[in-house]
C-alpha positions in Angstrom: 23.0 2.9 9.4 20.5 5.3 7.9 19.5 8.1 10.4 17.0 9.5 8.0 14.2 7.0 8.5 10.6 8.1 7.8 7.1 7.0 7.0 4.2 8.5 4.9 0.7 7.3 4.7 -2.5 8.2 2.7 -6.2 7.5 3.1 -7.2 8.4 -0.5 -7.4 11.5 -2.7 -10.3 13.2 -4.4 -12.7 16.1 -4.5 -12.7 16.6 -0.7 -15.0 19.6 -0.3 -14.0 21.5 2.8 -17.5 23.0 3.4 -19.0 19.5 3.6 -16.6 18.3 6.3 -17.7 18.9 9.9 -14.9 19.9 12.3 -15.7 16.8 14.3 -15.3 14.5 11.2 -12.2 16.2 10.1 -10.7 15.7 13.5 -11.7 12.0 13.4 -9.9 11.6 10.1 -6.8 13.3 11.3 -6.7 11.3 14.5 -7.0 8.1 12.5 -4.2 9.2 10.2 -1.9 10.2 13.1 -2.5 6.9 14.9 -1.6 4.8 11.9 1.4 7.0 11.1 2.7 6.9 14.6 2.4 3.2 15.0 4.2 2.6 11.8 6.9 5.1 12.8 7.4 3.3 16.1 8.4 0.1 14.2 11.1 2.1 12.4 12.2 3.9 15.6 12.7 0.6 17.3 14.9 -0.7 14.4 12.2 -2.6 12.6 11.9 -3.0 8.8 10.2 -0.7 6.4 8.1 -3.7 5.4 6.8 -4.3 8.9 6.2 -0.5 9.3 4.0 -0.2 6.2 2.0 -3.3 7.0 1.4 -2.1 10.5 0.2 1.3 9.3 -2.1 -0.1 6.6 -3.6 -2.6 8.9 -4.7 0.2 11.2 -6.2 2.1 8.3 -8.0 -1.1 7.2 -9.4 -1.4 10.8 -11.2 2.0 10.7 -14.5 2.4 8.8 -13.5 5.9 7.8 -11.5 4.7 4.8 -12.5 2.4 1.9 -10.3 -0.6 2.8 -10.9 -3.5 5.2 -13.7 -2.6 7.6 -14.7 0.4 5.6 -14.8 -1.3 2.2 -17.6 -0.3 -0.1 -20.4 -2.5 -1.4 -19.9 -4.2 -4.8 -22.8 -4.9 -7.2 -23.7 -8.1 -5.5 -23.8 -6.5 -2.1 -20.5 -8.0 -1.1 -17.2 -6.5 -0.2 -14.4 -7.3 -2.7 -11.0 -6.1 -1.4 -7.6 -5.8 -3.0 -4.1 -5.2 -1.5 -0.4 -5.3 -2.3 2.9 -5.0 -0.5 6.4 -4.8 -1.9 9.9 -4.9 -0.4 12.4 -2.5 -2.0 15.5 -4.4 -0.9 14.6 -7.7 -2.5 11.8 -6.5 -4.9 9.7 -9.4 -3.6 6.0 -8.6 -3.7 2.6 -10.0 -2.7 -0.8 -9.1 -3.8 -4.4 -10.2 -3.5 -7.6 -9.2 -5.3 -11.3 -9.8 -5.0 -11.0 -11.3 -1.5 -14.0 -11.3 0.9 -14.2 -11.7 4.7 -10.6 -10.9 5.2 -10.1 -8.5 8.1 -6.7 -7.3 6.8 -6.1 -7.9 3.1 -2.6 -6.3 3.4 -1.6 -9.1 5.8 -2.8 -11.7 3.3 -0.7 -10.0 0.6 2.3 -10.2 2.9 1.7 -13.9 3.3 1.5 -14.4 -0.4 4.9 -12.8 -0.6 6.4 -14.6 2.3 4.7 -18.0 2.2 4.1 -18.8 -1.5 6.0 -19.0 -4.8 3.6 -16.5 -6.3 3.1 -12.7 -6.4 -0.6 -12.2 -7.1 -3.6 -14.3 -6.1 -7.2 -13.5 -6.8 -10.8 -14.5 -6.0 -11.5 -18.1 -5.0 -7.8 -19.1 -5.2 -6.8 -16.2 -2.9 -9.5 -17.3 -0.5 -8.3 -20.9 -0.5 -4.8 -19.7 0.2 -6.1 -17.6 3.1 -7.9 -20.5 4.6 -4.9 -22.7 4.3 -2.9 -20.1 6.1 -5.3 -20.0 9.1 -7.2 -16.9 8.3 -10.6 -16.4 9.8 -13.3 -15.6 7.2 -15.4 -12.9 8.9 -19.1 -12.4 8.3 -20.3 -9.5 6.2 -21.6 -7.9 9.4 -18.0 -6.9 10.4 -17.7 -4.9 7.2 -21.2 -3.3 7.3 -21.2 0.5 7.4 -24.4 2.5 7.1 -22.8 5.2 5.0 -21.3 2.7 2.6 -24.7 0.9 2.4 -26.5 4.1 1.6 -24.0 4.9 -1.1 -24.7 1.5 -2.7 -28.5 1.7 -2.3 -28.4 5.0 -4.2 -26.9 3.5 -7.3 -27.3 -0.3 -7.1 -30.2 -0.5 -9.6 -28.4 1.7 -12.1 -25.5 0.9 -14.5 -23.4 3.4 -12.5 -20.5 2.9 -10.1 -18.7 5.2 -7.8 -15.0 5.3 -6.8 -16.1 6.3 -3.3 -18.6 8.9 -2.5 -19.9 10.1 0.8 -23.7 10.7 1.2 -23.0 14.3 0.4 -21.3 13.5 -2.9 -17.9 14.4 -1.6 -16.1 12.3 -4.1 -12.9 10.6 -3.1 -10.9 7.6 -4.4 -11.0 5.1 -1.6 -7.6 3.6 -1.1 -5.2 3.5 1.8 -1.4 3.1 1.6 2.0 3.6 3.3 5.6 3.9 2.3 8.6 3.8 4.6 12.4 4.0 4.8 14.0 2.2 7.7 17.3 2.6 9.6 19.1 0.2 7.1 18.0 2.4 4.2 15.5 -0.2 2.9 12.2 1.0 1.6 8.8 -0.6 1.2 5.2 0.2 0.1 1.8 -1.2 0.9 -1.7 -0.4 -0.5 -5.2 -1.6 0.2 -8.7 -0.8 -1.1 -12.3 -1.8 -1.2 -12.6 -0.7 -4.8 -15.6 0.9 -6.4 -19.1 1.1 -5.0 -21.4 -1.1 -7.2 -18.4 -2.5 -9.2 -19.3 -5.3 -11.5 -17.6 -8.2 -13.4 -14.7 -8.7 -11.1 -13.3 -5.2 -11.7 -9.8 -4.7 -10.3 -8.2 -1.3 -10.0 -4.6 -0.2 -9.8 -4.1 -0.7 -6.0 -3.0 -4.4 -6.0 -1.0 -4.2 -9.3 2.7 -4.2 -8.8 4.3 -1.2 -10.7 0.9 0.5 -11.0 -0.6 1.3 -7.7 2.2 -0.1 -5.5 5.9 -0.4 -6.1 9.2 -0.5 -4.2 12.9 -0.6 -5.3 15.7 0.6 -3.1 17.5 2.0 -6.1 14.7 4.5 -6.7 11.6 4.8 -4.5 8.6 3.2 -2.8 5.2 4.3 -3.9 1.5 3.9 -3.0 -1.1 5.4 -5.3 -4.7 6.6 -5.0 -6.8 7.7 -7.9 -8.9 6.8 -10.9 -7.6 3.2 -11.2 -8.3 2.6 -14.9 -6.1 5.6 -15.8 -3.4 4.7 -13.3 -3.2 1.2 -14.9 -2.8 2.7 -18.3 -0.2 5.1 -17.1 1.7 2.4 -15.1 2.0 5.2 -12.6 4.2 3.8 -9.8 6.8 2.3 -12.1 6.7 5.5 -14.3 7.9 7.5 -11.3 10.7 5.0 -10.6 11.8 5.1 -14.2 12.0 8.9 -14.3 14.3 8.7 -11.2 16.5 5.9 -12.6 16.8 6.9 -16.2 16.3 10.7 -16.2 18.0 11.2 -12.8 15.0 13.2 -11.5 14.5 13.7 -7.8 11.6 11.9 -6.1 9.7 15.2 -5.9 10.4 16.0 -9.6 9.5 12.5 -10.8 6.3 12.3 -8.7 5.1 15.7 -9.8 5.8 15.0 -13.5 3.6 11.9 -13.4 0.7 13.3 -11.2 0.6 16.9 -12.6 1.3 16.1 -16.2 1.3 12.5 -17.4 -1.8 11.2 -15.6 -3.7 14.4 -16.3 -3.0 14.0 -20.1 -4.7 10.6 -19.9 -7.6 12.1 -18.1 -6.9 10.7 -14.7 -7.2 12.2 -11.2 -5.5 11.3 -8.0 -2.2 11.3 -6.1 0.5 9.3 -4.6 2.9 9.1 -1.7 6.6 8.2 -2.4 9.8 7.8 -0.4 13.4 7.1 -1.4 16.3 5.4 0.4 17.4 8.7 1.9 14.1 9.2 3.6 12.9 12.0 1.2 9.1 12.1 0.8 6.9 13.3 -2.0 3.1 13.5 -1.7 1.7 15.2 -4.9 -2.0 15.1 -5.9 -4.0 16.8 -8.6 -7.4 16.7 -6.7 -8.9 19.0 -4.1 -7.4 17.0 -1.3 -5.7 13.8 -0.2 -5.8 12.3 3.3 -2.1 12.1 4.2 0.4 12.1 7.1 4.1 11.7 7.5 6.8 11.6 10.1 10.6 11.7 9.8 13.5 11.0 12.2 14.5 14.6 11.7 11.4 15.6 13.8 9.3 16.7 10.9 5.7 15.5 11.1 2.5 16.5 9.4 -1.1 15.5 8.9 -3.3 17.1 6.3 -6.4 16.7 4.1 -6.6 19.7 1.8 -4.1 21.5 -0.4 
């Protein structure tokens, strides 16, 4: 029995300019982070699995329009919401992922069903939607996902060739992703990640979030990781697996490995962002090379935090 159970969550990293954030909005973000963290932690406290804990936390982050996932997903070029998600079990290394899904309230739950109820790992587009329907998912109307701030972001660039990772109306640029990692009382770990992608994205663009070993990864031998950042660079850096490899083959600690990748390797490629990571002893790392990262954590040792800036 592992007494060092813990959870960490994130709501995206980026250039979070403190002067542009009102105290009221900052409090709203922190309350949303605390709520998701605490509900995920309750699962662990009651003896539940790390897998259930991360799914619980990410679903709550998907349900708030504050973050670019689920209800708060940004508008793609066609005016639709194309969402991606992934989940992975560190004990079995089973994983599930979906990409380019529309009308799904909780894409992370669909990713879990891909893992639990199919022979596959990754389903995308029309096929993923057929799978969702065959598993009894309600396909929600675009009205559920509509958010005025996201709509104005899209209106500002929809007739250009540009895209945005996730900007507020005040150009407070952040990489819109949510994620959770956890270690349960049995010493098993898991990770889950969900995103609405880029504002005005075209051509079926998929970022790092649903890619196993890139934006999301879990292996009891090393760590569970959820990333947030410039997806194209994180894909090229195979970021999540890179951290795990540094731990396994170079014997680095979770903190050392995470910082090596975020503060050195991804920067050398030109990428920005951060990650949250946990190992089977409940140790947590949350490095980021941007101005801020929405993040929160709680451990069975009584240590808890919620933060936005450095």
